[in-house]
C-alpha positions as CSV (number, residue, x, y, z in Angstrom):
1,X,0.0,0.0,0.0
2,X,1.0,3.6,-0.2
3,X,2.6,5.6,2.6
4,X,6.3,5.3,3.4
5,X,6.3,7.7,6.3
6,X,6.0,5.8,9.6
7,X,3.8,6.8,12.4
8,X,6.9,7.4,14.4
9,X,8.1,10.0,11.9
10,X,4.8,11.7,11.8
11,X,4.7,12.0,15.6
12,X,8.3,13.3,15.6
13,X,7.4,16.0,13.0
14,X,4.3,16.9,15.1
15,X,6.3,17.1,18.2
16,X,8.8,19.5,16.5
17,X,5.9,21.7,15.4
18,X,4.4,21.6,18.9
19,X,7.7,22.7,20.4
20,X,7.3,25.9,18.4
21,X,3.9,26.7,19.9
22,X,3.7,29.3,22.6
23,X,2.6,32.8,23.1
24,X,3.9,34.0,19.8
25,X,1.9,36.8,18.2
26,X,2.4,38.2,14.8
27,X,1.6,41.3,12.8
28,X,-1.7,40.4,11.2
29,X,-1.4,43.1,8.7
30,X,2.0,41.9,7.4
31,X,2.9,45.5,7.1
32,X,6.7,45.0,7.1
33,X,7.3,46.4,10.6
34,X,10.0,43.7,11.2
35,X,7.8,41.3,13.2
36,X,7.8,37.7,12.0
37,X,4.4,36.7,10.6
38,X,3.0,33.7,12.5
39,X,-0.2,31.6,12.5
40,X,-1.5,29.4,15.4
41,X,-3.6,26.5,14.2
42,X,-5.3,23.9,16.4
43,X,-6.7,20.7,14.9
44,X,-6.8,16.9,15.5
45,X,-3.9,14.5,15.6
46,X,-2.7,12.8,12.4
47,X,-4.9,15.2,10.5
48,X,-2.6,17.1,8.1
49,X,0.3,16.3,5.7
50,X,3.2,18.1,7.5
51,X,4.7,18.9,4.2
52,X,1.8,21.3,3.6
53,X,2.9,23.4,6.5
54,X,6.4,23.6,5.1
55,X,5.0,24.5,1.7
56,X,2.8,27.2,3.1
57,X,5.7,28.7,5.1
58,X,8.0,28.8,2.1
59,X,5.3,30.4,-0.1
60,X,4.2,33.0,2.4
61,X,6.9,33.5,5.0
62,X,4.3,32.8,7.7
63,X,5.5,30.5,10.5
64,X,2.8,27.9,11.3
65,X,2.5,26.8,15.0
66,X,0.4,23.7,14.8
67,X,-1.2,22.2,18.0
68,X,-3.6,19.3,18.4
69,X,-6.4,18.3,20.8
70,X,-8.0,14.9,21.0
71,X,-11.7,15.9,21.0
72,X,-14.2,18.6,20.4
73,X,-15.1,18.6,24.0
74,X,-11.5,19.2,25.1
75,X,-11.1,22.0,22.5
76,X,-14.2,23.7,23.9
77,X,-12.9,23.4,27.4
78,X,-9.7,25.0,26.4
79,X,-11.4,27.8,24.5
80,X,-14.0,28.5,27.2
81,X,-11.3,28.9,29.9
82,X,-9.4,31.3,27.7
83,X,-6.3,29.1,27.7
84,X,-5.3,29.3,24.1
85,X,-4.0,31.7,21.5
86,X,-5.2,29.9,18.4
87,X,-6.2,31.7,15.2
88,X,-7.6,28.8,13.1
89,X,-9.4,25.9,14.7
90,X,-10.9,22.8,12.9
91,X,-13.9,21.7,15.0
92,X,-16.7,19.3,14.0
93,X,-20.1,20.4,12.8
94,X,-22.0,20.3,16.1
95,X,-19.3,22.0,18.0
96,X,-19.1,24.8,15.4
97,X,-22.8,25.5,16.0
98,X,-22.1,25.8,19.7
99,X,-19.2,28.2,19.1
100,X,-21.3,30.3,16.9
101,X,-24.1,30.3,19.4
102,X,-21.6,31.5,22.1
103,X,-20.1,34.2,19.8
104,X,-16.7,32.7,19.8
105,X,-16.0,32.8,16.0
106,X,-15.6,35.7,13.6
107,X,-17.2,35.9,10.2
108,X,-14.8,35.1,7.4
109,X,-13.9,37.4,4.5
110,X,-14.6,35.1,1.6
111,X,-13.0,37.5,-0.8
112,X,-9.7,36.5,0.8
113,X,-10.6,32.8,0.2
114,X,-11.1,32.4,-3.5
115,X,-10.6,28.7,-3.4
116,X,-13.9,28.5,-1.4
117,X,-15.5,28.3,-4.9
118,X,-14.0,24.8,-5.3
119,X,-15.9,23.5,-2.3
120,X,-18.8,21.3,-3.5
121,X,-22.2,22.8,-2.9
122,X,-23.3,19.8,-0.8
123,X,-20.8,21.0,1.8
124,X,-22.0,24.6,1.9
125,X,-24.9,26.1,3.9
126,X,-25.1,23.0,6.2
127,X,-27.0,23.1,9.5
128,X,-24.0,24.1,11.6
129,X,-23.4,27.3,9.5
130,X,-26.5,27.7,7.3
131,X,-25.5,31.1,5.9
132,X,-21.9,30.2,5.4
133,X,-20.6,33.0,7.4
134,X,-18.0,31.4,9.6
135,X,-16.6,28.2,8.1
136,X,-14.8,26.5,5.2
137,X,-15.1,22.7,5.2
138,X,-11.8,20.9,5.8
139,X,-12.6,17.1,5.6
140,X,-15.6,14.8,6.0
141,X,-16.2,11.1,6.8
142,X,-18.0,8.5,8.8
143,X,-17.8,6.9,12.2
144,X,-17.7,3.1,12.2
145,X,-16.4,0.0,13.8
146,X,-12.9,-1.2,13.2
147,X,-12.2,-4.9,14.0
148,X,-9.4,-7.4,13.6
149,X,-10.5,-10.3,11.4
150,X,-8.1,-12.7,13.2
151,X,-9.6,-11.9,16.6
152,X,-13.3,-12.2,15.9
153,X,-15.3,-15.3,14.7
154,X,-17.4,-13.6,12.1
155,X,-17.8,-10.3,10.3
156,X,-19.2,-7.5,12.5
157,X,-22.3,-5.7,11.2
158,X,-24.0,-4.1,14.2
159,X,-23.2,-1.7,17.0
160,X,-24.2,-4.6,19.3
161,X,-20.5,-5.6,19.2
162,X,-19.5,-2.6,21.2
163,X,-21.6,-3.9,24.2
164,X,-21.1,-7.7,23.8
165,X,-19.6,-9.6,26.7
166,X,-18.2,-12.2,24.4
167,X,-15.6,-9.6,23.5
168,X,-14.8,-8.7,27.2
169,X,-11.6,-6.7,27.6
170,X,-11.1,-6.6,23.8
171,X,-13.2,-3.5,23.0
172,X,-12.0,0.1,22.8
173,X,-14.8,2.6,23.3
174,X,-14.3,6.1,22.1
175,X,-13.5,8.7,24.8
176,X,-15.9,11.5,24.1
177,X,-19.4,11.9,25.3
178,X,-21.1,12.8,22.0
179,X,-19.8,9.8,20.1
180,X,-20.0,7.3,23.0
181,X,-23.6,8.1,23.9
182,X,-24.4,8.5,20.2
183,X,-23.2,4.9,19.6
184,X,-25.4,3.6,22.4
185,X,-28.4,5.7,21.1
186,X,-27.9,4.2,17.6
187,X,-27.7,0.7,18.9
188,X,-31.0,1.3,20.7
189,X,-32.6,2.6,17.6
190,X,-32.7,6.2,18.7
191,X,-31.6,9.4,16.9
192,X,-28.2,10.8,17.8
193,X,-29.9,14.1,18.1
194,X,-32.6,13.1,20.6
195,X,-33.3,15.5,23.5
196,X,-35.3,12.8,25.4
197,X,-33.9,12.3,28.9
198,X,-35.4,8.8,28.9
199,X,-33.6,7.8,25.7
200,X,-30.3,9.4,26.8
201,X,-30.4,7.6,30.2
202,X,-31.1,4.3,28.4
203,X,-28.0,5.0,26.3
204,X,-26.0,5.7,29.5
205,X,-27.3,2.5,31.0
206,X,-26.1,0.5,28.0
207,X,-22.6,2.0,28.3
208,X,-22.5,1.7,32.1
209,X,-23.5,-2.0,32.0
210,X,-20.9,-2.8,29.4
211,X,-18.3,-1.0,31.4
212,X,-19.3,-2.9,34.6
213,X,-19.2,-6.2,32.8
214,X,-15.6,-5.6,31.6
215,X,-16.4,-5.2,27.9
216,X,-14.0,-2.2,27.6
217,X,-10.3,-2.6,27.6
218,X,-9.9,1.1,27.4
219,X,-11.6,4.4,26.5
220,X,-9.5,5.9,23.8
221,X,-9.0,8.7,21.3
222,X,-5.7,8.6,19.3
223,X,-4.4,5.8,21.5
224,X,-6.6,3.6,19.2
225,X,-3.9,3.7,16.5
226,X,-1.3,1.8,18.5
227,X,-3.7,-0.6,20.1
228,X,-5.5,-1.7,16.9
229,X,-2.3,-1.7,14.7
230,X,-0.5,-3.9,17.2
231,X,-3.4,-6.3,17.9
232,X,-3.8,-5.3,21.5
233,X,-7.6,-5.1,21.0
234,X,-10.1,-6.8,18.7
235,X,-12.7,-4.1,18.2
236,X,-12.8,-0.3,18.3
237,X,-15.0,2.5,17.1
238,X,-13.3,5.3,15.3
239,X,-13.3,7.3,12.1
240,X,-13.0,6.0,8.5
241,X,-9.9,8.0,7.5
242,X,-8.1,6.9,10.6
243,X,-9.0,3.3,9.9
244,X,-7.4,3.6,6.5
245,X,-4.2,4.9,8.2
246,X,-4.3,1.9,10.6
247,X,-4.7,-0.5,7.7
248,X,-1.3,0.6,6.4
249,X,0.2,-1.1,9.4
250,X,-2.2,-3.9,10.0
251,X,-3.9,-5.5,7.0
252,X,-6.1,-7.7,9.2
253,X,-8.3,-4.8,10.1
254,X,-11.7,-4.2,8.6
255,X,-14.1,-1.2,8.8
256,X,-17.9,-1.2,8.7
257,X,-20.6,1.4,9.0
258,X,-23.1,-0.6,11.2
259,X,-26.5,-1.6,9.8
260,X,-28.2,0.6,12.3
261,X,-26.5,3.6,10.7
262,X,-23.9,6.0,12.0
263,X,-22.7,9.6,12.2
264,X,-21.3,11.3,9.2
265,X,-19.4,14.5,10.0
266,X,-17.8,17.6,8.5
267,X,-14.9,19.3,10.1
268,X,-14.4,22.9,9.1
269,X,-11.9,25.7,9.4
270,X,-12.9,28.7,11.5
271,X,-11.2,31.8,12.8
272,X,-11.7,32.6,16.5
273,X,-13.2,35.9,17.4
274,X,-10.1,37.0,19.3
275,X,-7.6,35.8,16.8
276,X,-4.4,37.9,16.5
277,X,-3.4,36.8,13.0
278,X,-6.5,37.3,10.9
279,X,-4.9,37.9,7.5
280,X,-2.6,34.9,8.0
281,X,-5.6,32.8,9.0
282,X,-7.4,33.6,5.7
283,X,-4.3,32.9,3.7
284,X,-4.0,29.5,5.4
285,X,-7.6,28.6,4.9
286,X,-7.4,29.5,1.2
287,X,-4.2,27.5,0.7
288,X,-5.6,24.4,2.5
289,X,-8.8,24.2,0.4
290,X,-6.9,24.6,-2.9
291,X,-7.1,21.6,-5.2
292,X,-3.4,20.8,-5.0
293,X,-3.3,21.0,-1.2
294,X,-6.5,19.0,-0.9
295,X,-5.2,16.2,-3.1
296,X,-1.9,16.0,-1.1
297,X,-3.8,16.1,2.2
298,X,-6.4,13.4,1.2
299,X,-3.5,11.2,0.2
300,X,-1.8,11.6,3.6
301,X,-4.7,11.7,6.0
302,X,-7.1,9.4,4.1
303,X,-10.1,11.7,4.8
304,X,-12.2,13.0,1.9
305,X,-11.9,16.6,0.9
306,X,-14.9,18.7,0.3
307,X,-13.1,20.2,-2.8
308,X,-15.0,18.6,-5.7
309,X,-12.0,18.8,-8.1
310,X,-9.9,16.9,-5.6
311,X,-12.6,14.3,-5.0
312,X,-12.9,13.7,-8.7
313,X,-9.2,13.7,-9.4
314,X,-8.0,11.6,-6.5
315,X,-8.2,8.1,-8.1
316,X,-6.1,9.3,-11.0
317,X,-3.7,11.1,-8.6
318,X,-3.3,8.0,-6.6
319,X,-2.5,5.8,-9.7
320,X,-0.1,8.4,-11.0
321,X,1.7,8.7,-7.7
322,X,1.9,4.9,-6.8
323,X,1.7,3.2,-10.2
324,X,-1.3,1.2,-9.3
325,X,-5.1,1.8,-9.3
326,X,-6.8,2.9,-6.2
327,X,-8.9,0.1,-4.6
328,X,-12.5,1.2,-5.1
329,X,-13.6,-0.3,-1.8
330,X,-11.0,1.8,0.1
331,X,-12.0,4.9,-1.8
332,X,-15.6,4.4,-0.8
333,X,-14.6,4.1,2.8
334,X,-12.8,7.4,2.6
335,X,-15.5,9.1,0.5
336,X,-18.6,7.3,1.5
337,X,-21.2,7.1,-1.3
338,X,-24.7,8.6,-0.9
339,X,-26.2,5.1,-0.2
340,X,-24.1,5.0,3.0
341,X,-24.7,8.6,4.0
342,X,-28.4,8.2,3.6
343,X,-28.3,5.8,6.6
344,X,-26.3,8.2,8.7
345,X,-27.1,11.3,10.8
346,X,-25.0,14.4,11.3
347,X,-24.7,15.6,14.9
348,X,-26.7,18.7,15.5
349,X,-26.0,21.1,18.4
350,X,-28.4,20.4,21.2
351,X,-30.1,22.8,23.6
352,X,-28.3,23.8,26.7
353,X,-30.4,21.4,28.8
354,X,-29.4,18.4,26.7
355,X,-25.7,19.4,26.7
356,X,-25.9,19.6,30.4
357,X,-27.4,16.2,30.6
358,X,-24.6,14.8,28.4
359,X,-22.0,16.2,30.7
360,X,-23.8,14.9,33.8
361,X,-24.1,11.4,32.3
362,X,-20.5,11.4,31.3
363,X,-19.5,12.4,34.8
364,X,-21.6,9.5,36.1
365,X,-19.8,7.1,33.9
366,X,-16.6,8.1,35.5
367,X,-14.4,8.0,32.4
368,X,-11.0,9.5,33.0
369,X,-9.6,11.2,29.9
């Protein structure tokens, strides 16, 4: 298969970039007053081709300080406590709605983002930003089950596997409240956007019972890579693009969007309201959503781009780059077809009362991040 960069190298590059993060502030006007132009970006782990940062820095002279967080909830916690100096963030759809609701984002100047025209219409004016004032989509995909075919007796097709005692101590549950409770809701046949306390408590009970019965080896975010690649666990729930990265290191892994349906998500680039480097932020967003950058990024992170040209060109790009055709099954895991998406729901931001209930139930579960 394709990538020659090892996970160790990626982590080393990320660590080097993180070492450069701090309280740097730049001249957002780039007026030539002698200050170094900088940009502070916060996104998810394993979610960008590091060479794009180098390419952007060489092209613009803007130093990119790139930091990561493991979940939307942790990102929100950092932002709400005022403990970050990020300019660009890349939250998921439902969290974007909350940040807009709480006046934490600034409207974008789309005249400074001409490559926004390359974003497919189906990724514009979505529920989290219906007027397209604050966001440019970055990547999209599905949540599903990853399992090791050498460690389970038969193909997995249902969310039931995440709660099944026959897999005791072999299951990795995702360590964020929206996904974990959402998985339980889907297994019970409920909407991931329910506000029903009865349904949410039923989802909590399903998770709590499985936890008590020893089903879960661990509650994980990016730790899932090492555990699934090394065969430490048999089953996990995580995101399609990350599965394709894991597959590079363990060909025994399979991915399925369960028969009950799942979540499909869009992560998007936003500029925080108190960002110090606004011009630099616009330059970065425009660069990242260009077709060339989107192709390179898709090839590295295995997540589908919302840039329609990049989506259309990627199979040919892959074949030209690697000298072999792209496996259609893998492409449809990365860029799920409409037939799969029709059985999925996007997370929508919930009322304050529901968000409070999520937090209370998560606390009751006693999961330590």
